[in-house]
C-alpha positions as CSV (number, residue, x, y, z in Angstrom):
1,M,18.7,38.8,38.9
2,P,17.5,36.3,36.9
3,G,18.9,32.8,37.5
4,M,19.9,33.2,40.6
5,N,18.8,30.5,42.8
6,D,17.9,28.8,40.0
7,P,18.0,24.9,41.1
8,A,18.5,23.5,37.1
9,L,21.1,26.0,36.5
10,E,23.0,25.2,39.7
11,S,22.8,21.3,38.6
12,R,23.9,22.0,35.4
13,T,26.8,23.9,37.2
14,R,27.5,21.3,39.3
15,G,27.8,18.7,36.2
16,R,30.2,20.5,34.2
17,T,32.4,21.1,36.7
18,Y,32.1,17.3,37.8
19,R,33.0,16.5,34.6
20,A,36.1,18.9,34.0
21,I,37.7,17.6,36.9
22,L,37.1,14.2,36.0
23,A,38.7,14.7,32.3
24,A,41.3,17.1,33.7
25,A,42.6,14.0,36.4
26,A,42.8,11.4,33.4
27,S,44.7,13.9,32.0
28,V,47.1,15.0,34.4
29,L,47.2,11.1,35.4
30,A,48.2,10.0,32.2
31,R,51.1,11.9,32.2
32,N,51.9,11.8,35.9
33,R,50.9,9.3,38.1
34,T,52.1,10.8,41.4
35,A,50.1,14.2,40.5
36,T,48.6,16.2,43.5
37,L,45.5,17.0,43.7
38,P,46.2,20.6,43.6
39,E,47.7,19.8,40.5
40,I,44.5,18.4,39.1
41,A,42.4,21.7,40.4
42,E,44.8,24.2,38.0
43,A,44.3,21.7,35.0
44,A,40.4,21.7,35.8
45,G,40.3,25.1,36.4
46,V,38.9,25.4,39.4
47,S,40.3,25.6,43.2
48,R,41.5,23.3,46.0
49,T,38.4,24.0,47.8
50,T,36.0,23.3,45.1
51,L,37.6,20.1,44.0
52,R,37.8,19.1,47.2
53,R,34.4,19.2,47.4
54,Y,33.5,17.0,44.8
55,F,36.4,14.4,45.9
56,P,37.7,15.1,49.3
57,D,40.7,12.2,48.9
58,R,43.0,10.9,45.7
59,D,41.4,7.6,45.4
60,G,37.4,8.6,45.1
61,L,38.8,10.9,42.5
62,I,40.8,8.3,40.3
63,S,38.0,5.7,41.2
64,A,35.5,8.1,39.6
65,A,37.9,9.2,36.7
66,V,38.6,5.6,35.8
67,E,34.1,5.0,35.1
68,D,34.0,8.3,33.6
69,S,37.0,7.0,31.4
70,V,35.6,3.7,31.0
71,E,31.7,5.7,29.8
72,A,33.6,8.1,27.9
73,I,35.6,5.1,25.5
74,E,32.4,3.1,25.1
75,Q,30.6,6.4,24.2
76,S,33.2,7.0,21.8
77,V,32.3,3.5,19.9
78,A,29.0,3.8,20.3
79,D,29.3,6.9,18.4
80,A,31.4,5.4,16.0
81,E,28.2,3.4,15.2
82,I,30.5,0.3,13.9
83,E,27.5,-2.0,12.9
84,Q,27.1,0.2,10.1
85,G,28.6,0.2,6.8
86,S,31.7,-2.2,5.5
87,P,33.9,-3.7,7.9
88,V,36.8,-1.8,6.9
89,E,35.0,1.7,7.0
90,A,33.8,1.1,10.2
91,M,37.3,0.1,11.6
92,R,38.5,3.9,10.2
93,R,35.4,5.4,12.0
94,L,36.0,3.1,15.3
95,V,40.2,4.2,15.0
96,A,39.1,8.3,14.6
97,A,36.8,7.9,17.9
98,M,39.3,5.9,20.3
99,V,41.9,9.0,19.0
100,S,39.6,11.4,20.4
101,V,39.2,9.9,23.4
102,G,43.1,9.3,23.7
103,D,44.0,11.0,26.7
104,R,41.2,8.8,28.9
105,L,42.9,5.6,26.9
106,M,46.8,6.7,28.1
107,F,45.1,7.4,31.8
108,L,43.4,3.4,31.9
109,F,45.8,1.2,30.1
110,G,49.3,3.7,31.0
111,D,49.4,1.5,34.5
112,P,48.5,-1.8,34.9
113,R,46.6,-1.4,38.4
114,I,44.5,0.9,37.4
115,L,42.0,-0.9,35.9
116,E,41.8,-3.6,38.8
117,G,38.2,-4.5,39.3
118,H,37.0,-2.9,36.3
119,G,36.1,-4.3,33.3
120,P,34.9,-1.8,30.6
121,G,33.4,-3.7,27.5
122,G,35.1,-3.6,24.5
123,V,38.0,-2.6,26.5
124,E,40.7,-4.9,27.9
125,T,42.1,-5.0,30.7
126,R,46.0,-5.6,31.2
127,S,45.6,-8.6,32.4
128,G,44.0,-9.3,28.6
129,E,40.8,-10.2,29.8
130,P,38.1,-8.3,28.2
131,A,34.4,-7.6,30.0
132,A,31.5,-9.6,28.3
133,A,33.6,-10.3,25.3
134,S,30.4,-11.8,23.7
135,D,28.6,-8.5,23.7
136,D,32.0,-6.6,23.2
137,P,31.2,-4.4,19.8
138,V,34.9,-4.4,18.7
139,I,35.0,-7.9,18.7
140,A,31.7,-8.1,16.6
141,L,33.6,-6.0,14.1
142,I,36.3,-7.8,13.1
143,E,34.6,-10.9,13.5
144,R,31.9,-9.6,10.8
145,G,35.4,-8.4,8.6
146,Q,36.7,-11.8,9.0
147,A,33.4,-13.2,8.1
148,E,33.2,-11.0,4.7
149,G,36.7,-11.5,3.9
150,V,38.8,-8.0,4.6
151,F,40.0,-9.2,7.8
152,D,42.8,-11.7,8.1
153,P,40.8,-14.5,9.1
154,E,43.2,-16.9,10.5
155,V,44.5,-14.3,13.0
156,G,42.1,-14.4,16.5
157,A,39.8,-11.4,17.0
158,D,40.9,-10.6,20.4
159,W,44.9,-10.8,18.9
160,I,43.6,-8.0,15.7
161,Q,41.6,-5.8,19.3
162,K,44.7,-6.1,21.0
163,V,46.8,-4.5,18.3
164,L,44.2,-2.0,17.9
165,W,44.3,-0.4,21.0
166,S,48.0,-0.9,21.3
167,L,48.4,1.1,18.4
168,V,45.8,4.0,18.9
169,Y,47.6,3.9,22.3
170,T,51.0,4.1,20.6
171,G,50.0,6.8,17.8
172,Y,48.5,8.7,20.6
173,E,51.5,8.8,22.8
174,E,53.6,9.7,19.9
175,A,51.9,12.7,19.4
176,D,51.6,13.4,22.9
177,Q,55.0,13.6,23.4
178,G,56.0,15.5,19.8
179,R,57.3,12.9,17.7
180,L,54.2,12.4,15.5
181,P,51.7,15.3,14.4
182,R,48.7,14.8,16.3
183,H,46.3,15.7,12.8
184,G,48.6,12.5,11.6
185,V,47.8,10.2,14.5
186,V,44.5,8.2,12.9
187,S,45.9,8.0,9.4
188,I,49.4,6.4,10.5
189,V,47.1,4.2,13.0
190,I,44.9,3.0,10.2
191,R,47.7,2.6,7.8
192,T,49.2,0.5,9.7
193,L,46.4,-1.8,11.0
194,E,45.2,-2.6,7.9
195,N,48.6,-3.6,6.3
196,G,48.1,-6.1,9.4
197,I,44.9,-7.4,9.0
198,R,43.5,-6.7,5.2
199,V,44.0,-9.8,3.3
200,G,46.4,-9.9,0.6
201,R,45.0,-9.3,-2.7
């Protein structure tokens, strides 16, 4: 049959399975830190044997899920192209992008220990120390908005960034718990954020 024993096809299949496991791990562990490998396998739609073939132990899976989640968040920031357009519009795109990877944010930030040893660019650890802050595109956006007079210059850029992450995390968590409509998360985060950081008219 066509495609049988096709190395390229097998590689793509392995890649899809690998990504599905990591996405499921982030989603499940965001909601239940004690979730077992069988529970993650079920969420990923794979057998326990398949999961263990990729990740023989839980620690290895969690470490890979952290790295994958960091990359997913960094990619969402890049896709939002926040260096383009007005700071306000760029911030709104960023919020939408962050909400789209809400599972990853909940996974990374829901446990103060999960990011130990990991410092994703543009994402703060629970210690409050951003990695490579000078190259952080979110900080750069905030500072650009402050320079242009649309974000409050009397509030530190790092503080605004903390508020941003906290609002996105809280909004996504509220929707996940059914206390906020999922389609309304972006708008309520934007409204709350802008009311706090826009310069008064």
